[in-house]
C-alpha positions, -999 to +999 in steps of 0.1 A: -432+047+021-454+059+049-429+049+076-401+064+055-418+098+051-429+098+088-392+094+098-383+121+073-407+146+088-396+138+123-360+141+115-366+174+096-385+187+125-357+180+150-331+197+127-353+227+121-362+228+158-325+231+166-322+260+141-354+277+153-340+277+188-309+295+176-330+320+158-352+326+188-321+332+210-301+353+186-326+374+166-337+396+195-301+404+201-295+412+164-268+385+164-262+365+132-278+331+132-269+319+097-232+327+092-221+325+128-210+291+142-227+277+174-205+277+205-207+266+241-222+295+261-198+289+290-164+280+275-171+296+241-156+266+223-170+264+187-191+233+183-183+207+157-207+188+135-208+159+159-220+183+187-249+195+166-268+163+158-303+168+171-312+147+202-282+123+195-255+148+205-271+157+238-277+120+246-242+108+237-226+137+257-249+129+286-262+165+286-228+181+291-204+202+270-176+179+257-150+206+265-159+222+298-183+195+312-210+222+319-245+208+320-265+217+289-300+229+294-328+204+287-345+232+267-323+223+237-333+187+232-369+195+243-373+220+215-359+195+190-381+167+202-413+188+204-407+203+169-400+169+154-430+154+171-453+181+158-439+178+122-445+141+124-481+146+137-488+170+109-477+145+083-498+118+099-528+141+099-525+156+064-500+136+044-484+154+014-508+183+010-511+221+013-522+215+049-489+201+059-471+231+043-493+254+063-486+234+095-448+236+089-450+274+085-472+278+116-451+255+138-419+273+126-433+306+138-446+290+170-412+277+181-393+309+174-418+331+191-419+308+222-381+307+226-378+345+220-407+356+242-398+333+271-361+342+271-363+380+264-400+390+265-396+401+229-413+391+197-390+406+171-405+427+143-382+412+117-396+378+125-432+390+122-425+408+090-410+376+075-439+354+084-464+381+074-449+381+039-449+342+039-486+341+049-495+367+023-478+347-004-494+315+009-529+331+008-523+344-027-519+309-040-542+292-015-568+319-005-593+316+022-630+320+014-642+347+010-612+365-006-610+392+021-610+367+050-572+371+056-575+409+057-605+407+081-585+382+103-555+406+104-577+435+114-596+414+140-563+402+156-549+437+157-580+454+169-589+430+198-554+433+214-552+471+208-585+474+226-572+455+256-540+475+256-560+508+257-585+496+283-560+480+306-533+507+299-507+482+289-521+449+300-507+433+268-477+442+246-474+455+211-457+424+201-487+403+210-509+427+190-487+424+159-484+386+163-522+381+164-525+403+134-500+382+115-519+351+125-551+367+113-536+367+078-531+330+081-564+321+098-591+346+089-615+360+114-632+331+133-601+311+140-582+342+150-608+348+176-607+312+187-569+315+190-572+345+212-599+328+234-577+297+239-546+318+246-564+339+272-579+308+288-546+289+290-527+320+301-551+328+329-551+292+342-513+288+341-506+323+355-531+317+383-514+284+392-479+300+391-491+329+413-506+305+438-474+285+439-455+318+443-433+310+413-441+345+399-453+377+416-484+397+406-463+425+391-439+403+373-441+405+334-454+373+319-448+362+283-481+358+264-467+350+230-463+313+238-500+311+248-510+328+215-490+303+195-504+274+215-539+286+208-530+290+171-516+254+169-547+240+186-569+261+163-551+249+132-556+212+140-590+213+158-604+248+153-631+239+128-643+210+150-643+233+181-663+260+163-688+234+149-693+220+184-698+255+198-724+264+171-743+231+176-744+236+213-765+267+209-789+253+182 
């Protein structure tokens, strides 16, 4: 049964990863992503069911549109594979538990935010409102301790980015501020701070490397949402261990 459920989580992750990619691309443009059929972005041919099988369709078509033979971006199968892998990892870590439900919610937000912010430099308000509601409902049934931890986390996430925006006169965006506040509802205070620390560390290292390699310029806007979500995912799986190690190091 373990192998069967592992396959189920991986397959579900690839399917949802494909859907989340569509949401991340269409939601910032206010385009329908539930009722509208997927189509080739070059020839506009409506895709059929056989074109939409996660990973398999891309592989069988050799990375090309069946109709116009245009190469399809590797981003599509990459998002499907990464989402499937993270869903599988979550099941292997937690089994059937509340933790795996929390992981699925967090990973869903992570994928959509990453796609949207990388492509458009936008984290849609409607997306954040949806997950804020989902996290509030989650914490009503499975609250953190103490009871006000989620509210404290939301205020912490909002305040720390707001302070940076004020002091740097726009060094971060309002979307990042609202995203970290929503994650605060999920995490509470300590893990929200860890998420921000990990995001800043990763963002600084990667942006410095890209600047040195002249891939980006010093004045070029840089999406920070993916780094926040990467920090959140790491905090979810390993945050308690990281904080415990930090505390022990200063004892």
